[in-house]
ZADREN-443801 format. One record per residue (C-alpha): x, y, z; residue number from 1. Coordinates in pm, 1 decimal, decimal comma. Example, Ala and Ser with C-alpha at 12.3 -4.5 7.8 and 13.67 -1.06 7.14 Angstrom:
2
- 1230,0; -450,0; 780,0; 1
- 1367,0; -106,0; 714,0; 2
This chain:
426
- -2261,1; -1564,5; 8607,7; 1
- -2558,2; -1733,3; 8445,9; 2
- -2386,2; -1875,8; 8139,2; 3
- -2076,3; -2017,8; 8306,4; 4
- -2003,7; -2200,0; 8625,0; 5
- -1697,1; -2143,3; 8838,9; 6
- -1576,7; -2389,7; 9091,5; 7
- -1288,3; -2186,8; 9218,0; 8
- -1042,0; -2383,1; 8999,5; 9
- -909,5; -2244,8; 8667,5; 10
- -1004,6; -2567,0; 8497,5; 11
- -1355,0; -2550,6; 8640,1; 12
- -1486,3; -2275,4; 8410,0; 13
- -1712,4; -2399,1; 8134,9; 14
- -1869,7; -2247,9; 7821,2; 15
- -2233,4; -2216,6; 7737,8; 16
- -2249,0; -2570,8; 7600,8; 17
- -2087,2; -2722,5; 7906,5; 18
- -1739,8; -2772,5; 7754,7; 19
- -1447,1; -2683,1; 7984,5; 20
- -1296,0; -2346,3; 7890,2; 21
- -944,5; -2485,7; 7875,3; 22
- -1054,1; -2754,6; 7624,5; 23
- -1250,6; -2496,0; 7420,8; 24
- -944,4; -2263,3; 7399,7; 25
- -723,8; -2550,8; 7289,0; 26
- -978,6; -2648,8; 7018,3; 27
- -987,1; -2286,6; 6895,6; 28
- -608,4; -2270,0; 6887,2; 29
- -591,9; -2590,0; 6680,1; 30
- -851,6; -2451,5; 6444,4; 31
- -655,4; -2130,3; 6398,7; 32
- -334,0; -2324,4; 6331,2; 33
- -512,8; -2538,7; 6076,8; 34
- -649,8; -2227,7; 5904,0; 35
- -303,4; -2067,6; 5893,9; 36
- -157,3; -2388,0; 5751,7; 37
- -422,7; -2395,6; 5475,7; 38
- -355,2; -2032,3; 5390,9; 39
- 20,9; -2085,6; 5351,9; 40
- -18,8; -2428,8; 5181,5; 41
- -10,3; -2280,5; 4830,5; 42
- 316,3; -2100,4; 4906,6; 43
- 463,5; -2412,5; 5061,5; 44
- 368,2; -2622,4; 4757,8; 45
- 518,0; -2356,8; 4528,1; 46
- 842,0; -2358,5; 4724,6; 47
- 852,0; -2737,0; 4721,5; 48
- 789,5; -2768,2; 4345,4; 49
- 993,5; -2464,6; 4226,6; 50
- 1288,8; -2469,2; 4465,3; 51
- 1322,9; -2771,4; 4698,7; 52
- 1265,5; -3044,8; 4443,3; 53
- 1485,3; -2895,4; 4164,2; 54
- 1771,7; -2825,9; 4409,0; 55
- 1737,0; -3176,4; 4558,1; 56
- 1738,9; -3329,9; 4204,8; 57
- 2046,2; -3127,6; 4117,1; 58
- 2232,5; -3245,4; 4429,0; 59
- 2124,3; -3601,0; 4360,9; 60
- 2234,0; -3604,4; 4001,2; 61
- 2574,4; -3454,2; 4086,9; 62
- 2672,8; -3769,1; 4273,9; 63
- 2447,2; -4038,4; 4120,3; 64
- 2555,1; -4202,3; 3795,0; 65
- 2419,1; -4554,8; 3736,4; 66
- 2542,9; -4593,4; 3380,0; 67
- 2789,2; -4872,5; 3456,6; 68
- 2549,4; -5086,0; 3661,2; 69
- 2263,5; -5041,4; 3412,9; 70
- 2468,7; -5140,6; 3106,0; 71
- 2677,3; -5416,6; 3270,7; 72
- 2479,2; -5522,3; 3581,2; 73
- 2661,6; -5849,4; 3659,5; 74
- 3005,0; -5707,7; 3587,2; 75
- 2929,0; -5405,5; 3806,0; 76
- 2899,0; -5645,1; 4103,1; 77
- 3192,6; -5878,6; 4020,5; 78
- 3442,2; -5596,0; 3949,0; 79
- 3400,0; -5459,4; 4300,7; 80
- 3574,8; -5772,0; 4436,3; 81
- 3887,6; -5700,2; 4235,0; 82
- 4175,2; -5557,9; 4433,9; 83
- 4278,3; -5310,1; 4162,2; 84
- 4625,0; -5467,2; 4107,2; 85
- 4747,3; -5609,6; 3777,9; 86
- 4456,1; -5725,6; 3554,9; 87
- 4124,2; -5873,9; 3673,4; 88
- 4095,8; -6251,4; 3681,9; 89
- 3963,7; -6460,6; 3391,8; 90
- 3627,2; -6490,5; 3556,4; 91
- 3584,1; -6110,9; 3558,3; 92
- 3669,7; -6095,9; 3186,5; 93
- 3409,2; -6359,5; 3118,9; 94
- 3134,6; -6170,3; 3297,8; 95
- 3242,7; -5848,5; 3123,2; 96
- 3224,1; -6008,0; 2774,3; 97
- 2887,5; -6171,2; 2836,8; 98
- 2737,1; -5853,2; 2974,1; 99
- 2868,9; -5656,7; 2677,1; 100
- 2728,5; -5915,2; 2430,6; 101
- 2388,6; -5899,3; 2608,4; 102
- 2395,1; -5518,6; 2601,8; 103
- 2484,5; -5522,9; 2232,6; 104
- 2221,1; -5778,2; 2134,1; 105
- 1943,6; -5591,6; 2310,2; 106
- 1862,9; -5284,8; 2100,0; 107
- 1705,5; -5090,8; 2388,3; 108
- 2012,0; -5152,9; 2613,9; 109
- 2259,9; -5151,8; 2328,5; 110
- 2204,5; -4778,7; 2283,0; 111
- 2346,6; -4725,3; 2633,0; 112
- 2679,8; -4883,6; 2548,4; 113
- 2761,1; -4545,7; 2395,8; 114
- 2659,1; -4384,8; 2722,2; 115
- 2900,5; -4608,7; 2908,6; 116
- 3171,3; -4523,9; 2659,3; 117
- 3100,7; -4156,4; 2708,6; 118
- 3110,4; -4185,1; 3083,7; 119
- 3451,9; -4358,3; 3076,0; 120
- 3572,7; -4110,2; 2823,9; 121
- 3512,4; -3828,9; 3079,3; 122
- 3790,6; -3980,9; 3288,3; 123
- 4011,4; -4130,8; 3016,1; 124
- 3993,8; -3899,1; 2715,3; 125
- 4010,6; -4090,8; 2386,5; 126
- 3878,3; -4418,5; 2526,6; 127
- 3536,9; -4398,1; 2371,8; 128
- 3646,1; -4581,2; 2057,2; 129
- 3775,5; -4869,4; 2272,1; 130
- 3422,9; -4945,8; 2396,3; 131
- 3226,8; -4872,6; 2073,6; 132
- 3459,5; -5084,1; 1856,2; 133
- 3478,0; -5367,7; 2111,5; 134
- 3099,9; -5369,0; 2146,8; 135
- 3071,4; -5441,7; 1774,6; 136
- 3328,7; -5723,5; 1775,5; 137
- 3274,7; -5881,6; 2113,9; 138
- 3020,3; -6131,5; 1981,2; 139
- 3306,7; -6307,5; 1801,3; 140
- 3439,8; -6433,5; 2131,0; 141
- 3225,7; -6748,4; 2158,8; 142
- 3414,9; -6907,1; 2440,9; 143
- 3725,5; -6868,1; 2655,8; 144
- 3986,2; -6767,1; 2717,8; 145
- 3809,1; -6428,0; 2727,8; 146
- 4111,0; -6229,9; 2844,1; 147
- 4314,7; -6328,1; 2541,1; 148
- 4012,5; -6262,6; 2320,0; 149
- 3978,5; -5903,0; 2442,7; 150
- 4354,4; -5837,9; 2428,2; 151
- 4368,5; -5972,0; 2072,5; 152
- 4079,0; -5735,7; 1984,2; 153
- 4248,7; -5429,9; 2135,5; 154
- 4567,5; -5409,4; 2333,2; 155
- 4426,7; -5127,9; 2549,1; 156
- 4230,0; -5386,3; 2742,4; 157
- 4563,6; -5489,1; 2896,3; 158
- 4586,2; -5155,5; 3074,3; 159
- 4491,0; -5188,0; 3446,4; 160
- 4396,8; -4816,7; 3449,5; 161
- 4101,0; -4892,6; 3215,6; 162
- 3970,4; -5163,5; 3453,6; 163
- 4019,6; -4942,9; 3758,6; 164
- 3817,3; -4674,3; 3580,7; 165
- 3548,9; -4931,1; 3497,3; 166
- 3539,3; -5031,3; 3867,2; 167
- 3472,9; -4666,4; 3967,2; 168
- 3218,2; -4617,2; 3689,1; 169
- 3032,5; -4928,2; 3795,9; 170
- 2951,9; -4767,2; 4127,5; 171
- 2629,0; -4576,3; 4134,2; 172
- 2757,5; -4298,3; 4352,2; 173
- 3076,1; -4114,5; 4270,2; 174
- 3271,9; -3791,0; 4342,1; 175
- 3415,7; -3791,0; 3993,5; 176
- 3194,6; -3508,4; 3879,6; 177
- 3287,9; -3286,5; 4165,5; 178
- 3650,5; -3359,4; 4091,4; 179
- 3597,8; -3262,6; 3730,5; 180
- 3415,3; -2946,7; 3833,7; 181
- 3721,8; -2844,5; 4036,2; 182
- 3970,8; -2943,9; 3758,9; 183
- 4081,2; -3260,9; 3933,4; 184
- 4080,1; -3622,2; 3831,6; 185
- 4193,1; -3969,9; 3929,9; 186
- 4536,2; -4065,0; 3800,5; 187
- 4642,2; -4414,4; 3694,0; 188
- 4707,3; -4511,9; 4054,3; 189
- 4361,9; -4383,8; 4166,6; 190
- 4511,0; -4080,5; 4342,5; 191
- 4330,9; -3746,3; 4313,7; 192
- 4548,7; -3501,5; 4118,2; 193
- 4503,6; -3179,8; 3922,4; 194
- 4392,7; -3226,9; 3565,6; 195
- 4626,8; -3141,8; 3276,8; 196
- 4656,1; -2766,5; 3219,8; 197
- 4471,6; -2806,3; 2884,9; 198
- 4163,9; -2931,5; 3071,1; 199
- 4173,5; -2683,3; 3362,2; 200
- 3877,8; -2460,2; 3267,8; 201
- 3626,4; -2463,7; 3549,7; 202
- 3828,4; -2312,8; 3839,5; 203
- 3954,5; -2012,8; 3630,2; 204
- 3602,7; -1938,5; 3511,1; 205
- 3468,8; -1978,7; 3869,2; 206
- 3725,7; -1729,7; 4003,5; 207
- 3645,9; -1497,0; 3716,4; 208
- 3271,8; -1526,2; 3804,6; 209
- 3345,1; -1432,9; 4166,9; 210
- 3565,6; -1144,1; 4062,3; 211
- 3319,8; -1000,3; 3802,3; 212
- 3033,3; -1043,6; 4045,8; 213
- 3216,4; -849,4; 4313,1; 214
- 3324,2; -579,7; 4061,0; 215
- 2963,2; -547,5; 3928,7; 216
- 2825,9; -524,2; 4281,9; 217
- 3079,3; -252,8; 4379,2; 218
- 3009,4; -54,9; 4067,0; 219
- 2630,8; -75,4; 4127,3; 220
- 2686,1; 49,4; 4479,1; 221
- 2893,5; 349,2; 4367,1; 222
- 2626,9; 451,9; 4118,4; 223
- 2324,9; 363,7; 4323,2; 224
- 2414,4; 543,4; 4645,0; 225
- 2391,5; 898,4; 4516,7; 226
- 2085,6; 814,0; 4306,3; 227
- 1907,5; 664,2; 4612,8; 228
- 2007,7; 968,7; 4814,1; 229
- 1848,4; 1199,4; 4560,6; 230
- 1534,7; 988,6; 4555,4; 231
- 1516,1; 1018,0; 4935,6; 232
- 1584,8; 1387,0; 4965,7; 233
- 1443,0; 1556,4; 4653,4; 234
- 1094,2; 1704,8; 4659,9; 235
- 811,6; 1461,5; 4579,2; 236
- 759,6; 1579,8; 4223,0; 237
- 1126,4; 1543,2; 4123,8; 238
- 1178,0; 1222,2; 4314,5; 239
- 875,2; 1062,0; 4147,8; 240
- 1007,7; 1146,3; 3804,3; 241
- 1348,0; 1000,5; 3899,7; 242
- 1182,9; 689,3; 4045,4; 243
- 1002,7; 631,5; 3710,7; 244
- 1340,1; 645,2; 3534,8; 245
- 1481,3; 387,7; 3776,6; 246
- 1188,3; 154,4; 3734,0; 247
- 1166,8; 194,1; 3359,5; 248
- 1412,1; -95,9; 3288,6; 249
- 1167,7; -327,2; 3474,3; 250
- 903,9; -247,6; 3205,1; 251
- 1141,0; -336,2; 2920,9; 252
- 1228,8; -685,7; 2810,3; 253
- 1564,2; -811,3; 2932,9; 254
- 1646,6; -927,2; 2575,8; 255
- 1563,5; -583,4; 2437,5; 256
- 1794,8; -412,3; 2687,6; 257
- 2077,6; -650,5; 2620,0; 258
- 2056,4; -627,0; 2242,0; 259
- 2042,8; -250,4; 2278,3; 260
- 2379,8; -260,3; 2447,7; 261
- 2509,5; -467,8; 2155,3; 262
- 2410,1; -192,8; 1922,1; 263
- 2567,2; 78,0; 2141,1; 264
- 2892,6; -89,8; 2234,6; 265
- 3009,9; -245,2; 1911,2; 266
- 3296,1; -82,9; 1709,9; 267
- 3054,7; 83,8; 1470,4; 268
- 2806,4; 150,3; 1749,8; 269
- 2669,8; 470,3; 1901,9; 270
- 2928,6; 519,9; 2175,2; 271
- 3227,9; 476,0; 1943,6; 272
- 3070,9; 711,1; 1694,4; 273
- 3034,3; 971,8; 1968,8; 274
- 3393,9; 925,5; 2075,1; 275
- 3510,1; 970,4; 1712,5; 276
- 3288,4; 1273,2; 1660,0; 277
- 3425,3; 1435,7; 1976,7; 278
- 3784,2; 1358,0; 1864,9; 279
- 3840,2; 1147,6; 2181,3; 280
- 3963,8; 861,5; 1965,4; 281
- 4044,8; 828,7; 1600,9; 282
- 3835,6; 632,9; 1354,7; 283
- 4109,3; 369,7; 1329,2; 284
- 4132,0; 317,1; 1706,4; 285
- 3773,1; 238,0; 1785,9; 286
- 3733,6; 55,6; 2116,8; 287
- 3609,0; -304,5; 2132,7; 288
- 3354,0; -289,1; 2415,8; 289
- 3135,0; -589,2; 2325,5; 290
- 3185,6; -967,4; 2324,5; 291
- 3434,6; -938,1; 2609,0; 292
- 3435,1; -868,5; 2986,4; 293
- 3382,2; -499,2; 2936,2; 294
- 3046,9; -563,5; 2764,9; 295
- 2943,3; -807,3; 3033,2; 296
- 3025,5; -562,9; 3314,4; 297
- 2843,4; -265,2; 3146,1; 298
- 2532,8; -456,0; 3050,6; 299
- 2494,7; -635,5; 3388,4; 300
- 2553,4; -311,7; 3589,6; 301
- 2268,9; -150,3; 3394,6; 302
- 2040,1; -451,5; 3451,4; 303
- 2116,4; -499,9; 3824,0; 304
- 2139,8; -134,2; 3920,9; 305
- 1772,5; -104,2; 4028,7; 306
- 1819,1; -399,6; 4261,8; 307
- 2080,4; -185,1; 4446,3; 308
- 1890,3; 146,4; 4435,5; 309
- 1558,4; 21,8; 4581,4; 310
- 1696,2; -130,9; 4906,0; 311
- 1909,2; 179,6; 4953,0; 312
- 1616,0; 412,3; 4896,9; 313
- 1387,3; 222,6; 5133,5; 314
- 1641,9; 273,0; 5410,7; 315
- 1731,5; 634,3; 5328,1; 316
- 1370,8; 736,3; 5318,2; 317
- 1328,5; 647,4; 5685,4; 318
- 1628,1; 851,3; 5804,3; 319
- 1498,0; 1179,5; 5949,4; 320
- 1659,8; 1480,2; 5773,4; 321
- 1697,8; 1672,6; 6098,1; 322
- 1976,7; 1436,4; 6207,5; 323
- 2216,0; 1598,7; 5964,2; 324
- 2097,0; 1944,9; 6054,9; 325
- 2152,1; 1869,5; 6421,5; 326
- 2504,2; 1754,1; 6355,1; 327
- 2576,6; 2068,6; 6152,4; 328
- 2432,5; 2288,7; 6429,2; 329
- 2670,3; 2123,0; 6674,0; 330
- 2966,7; 2228,4; 6466,3; 331
- 3029,5; 1917,9; 6249,7; 332
- 3128,7; 1968,2; 5889,3; 333
- 2915,8; 1826,7; 5609,7; 334
- 3153,3; 1546,4; 5533,5; 335
- 3191,8; 1459,5; 5909,0; 336
- 2816,5; 1459,6; 5951,5; 337
- 2766,9; 1233,6; 5658,9; 338
- 3035,9; 986,9; 5761,1; 339
- 2940,1; 970,6; 6131,3; 340
- 2562,2; 1028,2; 6124,3; 341
- 2410,5; 946,1; 5787,4; 342
- 2625,3; 668,5; 5641,6; 343
- 2604,2; 425,7; 5938,7; 344
- 2221,8; 436,8; 5921,1; 345
- 2229,9; 327,1; 5553,9; 346
- 2436,7; 9,5; 5621,2; 347
- 2124,8; -218,7; 5628,0; 348
- 2035,5; -95,5; 5280,5; 349
- 2390,3; -141,1; 5155,1; 350
- 2402,2; -488,1; 5292,7; 351
- 2067,4; -581,0; 5143,7; 352
- 2153,0; -442,6; 4797,9; 353
- 2502,4; -594,0; 4797,8; 354
- 2368,9; -932,9; 4894,5; 355
- 2097,3; -921,5; 4634,5; 356
- 2312,2; -793,7; 4345,9; 357
- 2602,6; -1028,6; 4416,1; 358
- 2385,3; -1343,3; 4429,2; 359
- 2204,7; -1238,1; 4109,6; 360
- 2532,3; -1165,2; 3933,4; 361
- 2674,2; -1502,2; 4030,3; 362
- 2400,1; -1692,0; 3854,5; 363
- 2333,7; -1463,6; 3554,1; 364
- 2319,4; -1638,0; 3224,1; 365
- 2146,8; -1450,5; 2939,5; 366
- 2345,9; -1131,7; 2939,6; 367
- 2695,7; -1290,0; 2946,4; 368
- 2585,4; -1531,7; 2680,9; 369
- 2479,7; -1246,5; 2445,3; 370
- 2740,7; -978,0; 2512,0; 371
- 3029,8; -1164,1; 2680,7; 372
- 3167,8; -1360,7; 2399,7; 373
- 3431,0; -1622,8; 2495,5; 374
- 3607,2; -1377,7; 2734,4; 375
- 3301,2; -1263,7; 2931,4; 376
- 3135,2; -1599,3; 3000,1; 377
- 3043,0; -1687,2; 3356,1; 378
- 3016,6; -2029,7; 3531,4; 379
- 2641,0; -2027,8; 3470,7; 380
- 2702,5; -2037,5; 3097,5; 381
- 2910,5; -2354,8; 3136,4; 382
- 2637,9; -2508,9; 3347,3; 383
- 2378,1; -2429,2; 3079,5; 384
- 2611,9; -2572,2; 2808,3; 385
- 2645,7; -2906,8; 2995,7; 386
- 2267,5; -2927,9; 3046,0; 387
- 2164,0; -2830,7; 2695,6; 388
- 2444,3; -2926,3; 2455,1; 389
- 2685,8; -3187,7; 2591,5; 390
- 2407,9; -3348,8; 2799,6; 391
- 2650,8; -3413,8; 3084,4; 392
- 2390,3; -3338,2; 3341,9; 393
- 2590,3; -3479,8; 3631,4; 394
- 2881,5; -3241,4; 3570,6; 395
- 2637,9; -2951,3; 3522,0; 396
- 2474,4; -3043,6; 3853,1; 397
- 2807,4; -3061,6; 4025,2; 398
- 2898,4; -2716,1; 3903,5; 399
- 2552,6; -2589,7; 4016,2; 400
- 2601,0; -2747,0; 4356,8; 401
- 2942,3; -2574,7; 4397,0; 402
- 2782,0; -2245,7; 4298,2; 403
- 2502,9; -2296,4; 4553,2; 404
- 2756,5; -2379,7; 4819,7; 405
- 2954,1; -2053,3; 4745,0; 406
- 2630,5; -1847,2; 4771,8; 407
- 2543,2; -2012,5; 5103,2; 408
- 2895,1; -1948,6; 5240,9; 409
- 2867,1; -1580,9; 5126,8; 410
- 2525,5; -1561,5; 5297,6; 411
- 2665,0; -1715,9; 5618,2; 412
- 2957,7; -1466,6; 5623,4; 413
- 2717,5; -1181,4; 5576,0; 414
- 2507,4; -1310,7; 5867,2; 415
- 2819,3; -1322,5; 6095,9; 416
- 2946,6; -977,8; 5995,5; 417
- 2624,7; -778,1; 5953,9; 418
- 2344,8; -1003,5; 6060,8; 419
- 2055,5; -1113,4; 5843,6; 420
- 1807,9; -943,7; 6077,7; 421
- 1959,2; -607,1; 5983,2; 422
- 1895,2; -650,5; 5611,5; 423
- 1623,5; -441,4; 5469,8; 424
- 1496,6; -501,8; 5112,2; 425
- 1234,4; -232,6; 5117,8; 426
């Protein structure tokens, strides 16, 4: 060896430039790792910006609400020392009045008095006027006694429940929005109870979302399985034509497809006209198939069907056709061969398609908003409503966090029953 020197020890081998081989290999390994990290860095940044940060912000907002401490900073500290029994002491009333006067006198902060009133109104419906009217009149209380001044202004200030709510609202971190998202609340004794039946809206819609997502997933599976089987077994020319028909919806706008279903499913639409023409129904008994759960199911099955077909097709295409022929040659019937030989090999595709379609259906928003009406709305529509209209971002974030937890639980169950390693998305 002219270029290297061996001393009989593994660490004694050197390269042409005299560097020990072990050190040179370690340097090359570090260089390769650095190159690999640089290659995946754009993907990591994308995941961080598009997924990790938004999800983290959602989870943070679902429990963080600094409205009370930002509007009434001194009162937020003093009220925590109150034991919650009877009414707070005179000193606490004094701090509250002075903080409210300061918030009212400062135009920039004064605008947030309404935010505080809205926040308290979430827990005590109808209490917003108490804060807005008192904020306008509180400057009249020049000096003590402050308790009597507030009680003279509005007798509702003599209710300990209001002050206990203020104590909770003054804390920056709270579970109140998760309670509201599960139709629960704090009662007058600070116990967690179910909300009044009139305000129980989130749990019923959440159960409806789970039920409709499962129904849509099952319907997609029933339709997609024979279609994927045909794609995998037909000659190439016919299967290519059928594949183009499956992929055609991907080349059409989601909004166009949804509005097309509106035109087809309405009472004066194409489908009802065909039923009337074929004497299946009378003209007076046209079926309402839009702006309800029926419209949501039909439109979402059509939109999500390719996401079930493609994973099934990718698995079925790898199954050798002679397996079935071998089973038939050994005396098995066609049905028995399919159940015992073919179907078990398609379970990875079924699992992948079911997981994909169910998760997509859980979070779908546009289609239920357009064709669901008030009966076909899903939990995602309520989340969007709180983010865009009511501006109750914390409650919307809490609902989103619960939806995320359900998806993760479903994913965990799938991993236990089937195994994520067995999923094949094509």
